[in-house]
N, C-alpha and C positions, 0 to 999 in steps of 0.2 A: 325780287330776284331778277337780274339783268336777263333779257333774251338770249338765247342761244345763237348769237352772230358774233362774229369777231369786232372788237372795237374799232372805232375811227379815233385817230390820234389828230388833233389839230394844234398848230402853233398859234397862240394868242400873242402878238407883239406888245412888249410893255418897255417903258423908259427909253433908252437909246438903242439898246441891242439885245435886250432880254427876250426869250420865249418862255410864256407860261404855257404848259403843256395841258391841253384839254383833251380827256379821254371821253368818248360818247359811245354808249351802248344802248340802242334804243331811245327811250325818253330820260335815261339817267346819264350822269356824268361823274367824272372825278377830275382833279386838277392837281399838277405836280408844281410846287413851288410858286404859288401865286404872290409876287411881291407887290402887286397892286389888285385891289378887288374890283375896281371899277370896270374894266375890260371883260372880266369874267361874269361879273353880274349882268352887263349888257348882253353878253353872248347867251347865257342862261336864260334871259328874258325873252329875247329875239326867237330862240329856238324851242321855247317851253320845255326846258331840261331841268331836272331835279338834281342838285349837287349832292351826292351821297358820301364823298370822301375827299379829303384833302392831305396829299402826300409831300412831306417835306424832307428835303435831303441834308440841309444844315441851315445855321441860325442866320445867315447874313440878312441884312434887311431888304436887300431887292429879291430875296426869296421868301420871307415870311411876313412882308409889310401889310398884305391882304389878308392874312390867315384869319385873325380875330373877327374882323368884319364879315368875311365870307361865312365862318362858322355860325357867327351870330344871326345873319341873314337867312341862312339855309339849313342849319342844325346838321351840317355835314360832320362827319368823324374826321378828327385830326390825327394824323400819323406822323411821328417825327422821331429824330435820333435821340435815345435815351441819355447820352453824354452830354445833350447840348439843351439850352433853354430856348423853348419854342413856344410861342404863344398859343393858349386855347388847345394844347395837345392833350388827345384823349388816351391815345396808345403810344407808350415808349418803346422803341425798336432798337435792336442791335443785330449785328450779323449772326447769321444763323436762324433768325425768325422767319416765319412765313405768314403771309396775310392774304386775305381773299377781298378784291376790291371789284365791284361790277361782276361778280363770278370769275375773275382773272386771279389765278395764284401769282403772287409775287414773292420771290426770295430775297431776303434782306443782306446786302454786304455792308461790312465795314470797310470803308475806303478813306481813311485819314490821310492827311496831308495838306490840302487846302484849309481845312479846318480839322480840329482833333477828333470831333465826333461825327465827322461826315458819314452818311450812308448813302447806298444806291439801292435801287428797286430794279429787280430783273424778273420778268415774266418768260419763263423758259418755253412754255407752249406757244406764246405769240411772238417769240424772238424779239422782245423789247427790254430795252435797258434805259431807265432813266437815271443818269449820273450827276446831275447838277453841275458842280463846278470841278469835277475830278479829271474827267476825260473830257476834251473839246475835239472839234473837227481839226486835225492836223495840230492839236496841242494839248496842254493839259493846265490845270488851275495853278495859280501862284501858291508857294508855300507860306501862308500867312500864319498858321499855327504849328503845323507839323513839319517833319524833317524830310529829307531827300530820301532816307531809308523808307520811311513810312509810305511816301508816294511811289516809290519803286515798286513796293510789294502791292500797294493798291492797285496800280495800273497793270501789273502783272495778273492779278486775280481777274480783272475785267477781261484781259487779253486772251485769257483762257476760255472764254465764252465761245459759243459757235460764230463762226465767220459770217454768217448771215443775220447775226443779231443787229436789230436797228439801234443806232445810238442816239437817244435823244438828249442832248446836252442843253444848257441853259442860256448860251449867248450866241450870238452871229459874230463870230471871231474868226471866221474860215479864211478870209483873204489875207488878213495881216499874218495869221499862223502859217499859211502857204508860203508867203513871201519869206519868212524865217526859214521853215523847213528846207526851202531852195538853197538858203545860204548855207545849210548845214550839209544838204546832200544835193548839190547842183546836177550830178549825173543821174538822178533818179527820174526816169522817163514817166513812170506812173504819176510822180509829183507833177509834172509838168501838164500831163494830160488832165489831172484833177484841178489845176489851176485854170486851164482853159474852159473846163465844164461849169466850174463855180462862177467864173467871170460871166459866163452866159447867163446863169441862174440869177445872179445880182443884177445884171442889165435888165432883166425882165421883171425883177422886183420880187423874185421868189427866194425862199430860205435855202441855204446850201445844206441844211440838216433836216432829218436825220441822215447820218452816215451808216456804215456797218463796221463791225469789227474788223472783218477782212480788208476793207478799205483803209482803215486806221492802221492795221498791221504793215500795209504795203507803202504808207505815205507819212505816218506820224513819227517824227523824230524821237518823241519821248516813250514810244513803244518799239523803238529800233536801236536801243541803245547798246544792244549785243551785236549790232550788223557793223562789219568791219568799217565801212565808209563813214558810218557816223562817230564811232569811236576814233577814227583817225582825225576827222573834223574837230571832235572835242579835245583830243590831245594837242593838236596844233593851236587851238584856241588856249588851252590851259600852259602849253609850253612843258608839259611833263608827260609822263607815263599814267595812264589810267588803268589800274589792273581790274577794277570790278564794273559791272554794269551800274551799280549805284553811283560809283565815282564819276561814270561818264554821264549819268542822267543829272547828276550836281552841277557840272559843268554846263551842259546844254540848257538847264533850267535858269542859271545865272546869265548865260549868254542871252536867252530870250528876255530877261527881264531889263537888260540893257539894249536891246535891239532897236 
């Protein structure tokens, strides 16, 4: 049983821009989306940590590439989406499930769009969301498998979480996402302030994540498709009226793909 202390969440950089999230509680640990085993094994060894669990959000290689090696080396229990093929998975999950990891209760959300079986892990007591490649800082994942309707619904579900929920996404895409967001909504002063703040973080070599749901609601165009300024920008881009939030999202996502 993990000690009765709040977990520490640490970013472990991997590849060009991935973050593997390590949760540490006492001498025990869990990891989210370990695309590479090596940096996690090194961190565990240096800190004398016992890996108890591996949480996977979706099947892409930069999220699961280290799962089998980590599970084999540590005996950690592997949790992953039921609807996708996840290496070494012990527990298959879908929206509505609840799990306990390191004494932390996680609610599982179905968030299709980036992939069809993508899930997210929300710890309500700790105000933590591990959302893989669904919601990014000032952005969202590409629609590799799902539809605009699915991603619109997935983002809406995450947007309803408490504003102070910390959003642990899997990539350092923030600066490029903010540049696009300002192209969509140049009059958003909160966006400009966020860009300045994040630029300072990057200059210091610091991650720009986690963000919060509240910050995303104020600055992320993909969560603001019902805001008049974003709708007008999307309609100008499309050259036609866009009657629904889903239609606005689809245009903004296509715009970002080409940005």
